[in-house]
N, C-alpha and C positions, 0 to 999 in steps of 0.2 A: 047463375054461375054453377059450374059441374060441380057433379055430388063429392068427387074426389080431390077438391079443391077447398082448403080451409080457410074461413074466413078471418081477416086480420083487419079490423076497424081502424087501427093505428095507421097502417100500412095504406088504407084507402084513403084517408083522410087528413094524410101528413101536408100540412100547409108549405107552400114554398114560398121563397122570398117575395114581398112586395113589389109590384109593378115599378113603384118610384125608386126603392132599395136596388131593383135590378137594373135601372136606368142609371142612377150613380154610379154602380159597379163597374157599368158599362162605360161610362163617360171618362172613368179613371183607368179603362181596361183591366180592372181585376179579375173581369169574367174569361179573361185570356191571360194567364199566368206566362205563356212563353215569352209574351214582350217583354215582361218586367226580367224575368229570369234572364233574358240575354244581354240586359244592360248590368246585370248584376254580376256577369262572368268574368267581364275585362277586370273589373273592381278586386274580384277574387284572385285572377292572375298576379294582379300588383301586390297583393298583400302576401301572396306565398311567393313572391320573389325577392321580397326584401333580405339585404344581405343579413340582416339579425336573423333570420329566420321564421318559423311559423308563427303569424300573428295573435294575439290576446284574444280569448275568446268575446270580451266585451266589447273588443273595437269592431270586431268582424261584424257583432249584432248592431252597432250604431251605423256603420258604413250601408248595412242592408237596409235599417231604417231612412237613412238618407237617401239613397238609391230610390227606393219605393215613392218617397216624397216628389223626388227631382221627376221621376218617370211621369208619375199622375200627373204633375204640373206640366209638362210635356206635353201629354196626352189632351188635356183640357186645351191648352194654346193652340194645339193643332186643329182641333174641332172648332175652335172659335173662329179661327182663318178661313176654316173651310166650311162652314155652314152654308152657304150658298152653292159650293161646289160638290159637296157629299151627297145631295139627292142627286144629283144628275149620273152619279158613278154606281153601277150596280153592287160593288162589294161594300159602300159605305153608307147607301142611303138610308139603314136603319139604324146608324148612330143616333143618340140619346138627343142630340142637337139638331142635326137633319131631320129626324122625324117629328122633333116639335115635342117630345117627351119632358125635356129639360129646357129652359129658355136661357137666355144670354146672362140674366142677372145672377142667376144661380149658379151658373158655368163660372161667372169672375169670381164669387165667392168662394166656390171650392178651390179656385186655381189659387187664391190670396191664401187659404188653409194649407196648401200644400207647400207653397214656400215658407210660410210662417213654420211649418213643420221641418223642412229643411233645414231652415235658419238655427231653428231650437238644436237642432242635432250637432250642428257646427258649434254653438257657441256653449252647450252644456254635457255634449256627448262625447265629443272628441278631446285627445289630450291637450290640456293648456298648453303646453310648449309648442304644439303646432296649430292653434285655434286662429293666429291670425295670418298665417300662410294659406289657412285651409278655406277662409273667409273671402280673402282675397282670390282665390281660384273660384268659389263658389259664385261670386258676383262677377268675375270675368266670364263665366261659363252661363250666366242667366241671359244674356244678348242672343247669343247662337240659340239657345234653348227655346226662347219665346220667339225669335223671327223665322227660324228654319223653315216652318209651313209656308211661309211667304215666298220662299227661294224659289218655288215651281213655278212661280209667277215672271220672274225675272232673271233666271238662271239655268244654263242647261243641264247642271249637274248638281242639282238639289241635295242628293244622296253624300256628297262631299261635305255637305254643311251637318249633315245630321253626323257623319264621320267625325268631324272635330268635335261635336257636343259629344260622343261618345268616348274620345279622348280624353274627358275631364273624369270619367270613370276609371282612369289610370293614375291621374295626375292626383286627385285629392285623396285616395286611399294611401298612394304612396308619401304624399305630403304628412297624412295623419298618422302614418306608423313613424316614419323617421325624422320629422319634423323641418324636412329640406327637400329638395328637388335634385340634388346633388347625387343623380343617379349614373350619371355616364351614360357609355352607350348600352348597358343592359336596359335604363329605362326608355331611353332613346327607340330600341328595338321594338320592346314591348310598346310603347306609344304607336308606333309605325304599324306594329303589327294589327294593333286593336282600329286604326284607321281603315287599313286594308281589309281587314276582316267585314268591317261593317258596312263600308262603301259595297262590298260584294253582296254581301243578304240583303241589303235594303236595294240595291238595283233589281236583284230575283223579285223581290217584294214587288217592284213598281213593274215588273214586266206582267205580272197580272192584271192589271189597270191600263196596258197601252191604248188597247180600243178606247176606250172611254176616255182618257187623258188627252188623246188627240183630237176627240170631238169636242172636248171641253176648251182646250186649249191652253192646259198647263204642261209644264214640261218635266222632264225625267230624265236620267241617264239610261235607264233602258229604251226612250226613245233616242236619246242623242248618239247610243251607240249604236242602235239598231242591231244588224244581223251580227254585230261583233259583240253584242253584250255577254255570251256565253264565255268565249276566249277571256274579255275582261275580267270576268268574274273570277274565271280558274287561274288566272295571273294572280289577282289579287289574293285567292285563297293560297295557292303554294308560295307566294312571297310570305304572307302572314304566318305560315305554319314554320317558315326557316327563319324567320326573325323571330318569333316565340323560342324557338331551339336556341339560336344565337344568344339571347336574354338567360335561359337557364344554363347555357354551358358556362356562360361568363359568370354566373351567380353561384356556380357550384352546385347545382343541383343533383339529388343522387340518382344511380343507376336506374331507380324504379320508374323515372320519368319515361326512358325512352320506347319501352315497348308500347305503352299506351299512346305516346304522342305517334309513333309510326300509324298506328292504328286509325287515329284522328285524322292523320294527315292525307291517309289514303281514302278515308271517307270524304274529306272536305274535296279532294280531286274527283272522285267518283259522282257527287252531287254536281260539280261543275259540269262534268261529261254529261250528264242527262239531260241537261238543260239544249242539248244539241237534238234532242228530240224533235221530229217535224209535229207542229200545232200539239204541244202537248195540252192537256184540260187544264182549266184555272185551278182547279185544286191541286195540282202538281207543285204549284207555286207557294202555295201555303204549307204544303207538306214539306217543301225543301226549307223552308223559314223551320219550322220544327224540328228538323232534322241538325238545322246549324246549332239551334240551343243544346240539342244531346252531344253533337261532336266538341262546341265549347265546353261544356260540360266535363266531357271526358278529356279536354286537355287541362283543366281545373284538377279534375281526379288526379292526372298525372303528375301534377305540380306539389299537390297535397302529398301522395305516397313518396315522390322524390326527397319533399323537404321533411316528410318524417323518419325516414332513415329504413322505412319497410322495403325490403329485397322482393322482388316477384319470382316466383317460385321458377 
């Protein structure tokens, strides 16, 4: 040790998470928060586009907990379906099930716990007047959430199935806050915006695996669209931004929304344009996904500011 470097026994021997805990967190993808945040963002859009104004903090907290539980269940289901495919794909071969760090029985137990946690949120956390509707929506969401990972085996656009799953992240919070789905054109526009945005960013996510997916024999919108994928993603992002703006306009969101909406919309289109670069590195697609989290969060911030009545300087 150099003479001018102080010795710190605490820093030198700080224990990290146990390998088993790391494996469980990896199975839930809680070690990669971007994927969890990107599901909660449309839920936030839905809550802050309510005609009654900003949501109660307690409701936001319950929606976050429910979203984390459902997201965890989807990740576990995905890895159970793909436990024989993931070892053949560079990006996924170190996942807990693919690498053998967790067995199928343990994954099934974790899946059941996530689903029970989501059910508990609906039955005991959400407003009493909306529980029946929210429970019906949650049950309707369960088949596509659990079956989505199989879509790549029989459907050329499995990302569209994921987009339908993401759509429930709009419908359930809306129902929880208002007690109904009578949202008219604003709710429809928000739902379509979420589907298009999700299809776009998950298509980009699949672009990183095109070589492996083609070799293994699974399908994706990135493969189905081929060279047209960047154009399709750009159209999805542009339409999503316009639909979200339409929903905000119809709901009377304040003027503070629009500067941030314009900035985020420009960022979405820029990210789609960058996909046209020839032979980008695999890391570029992961970076694109992280940027979608940031841009989606910026749109949520725009709605929060627009709803709060805070004027931008």
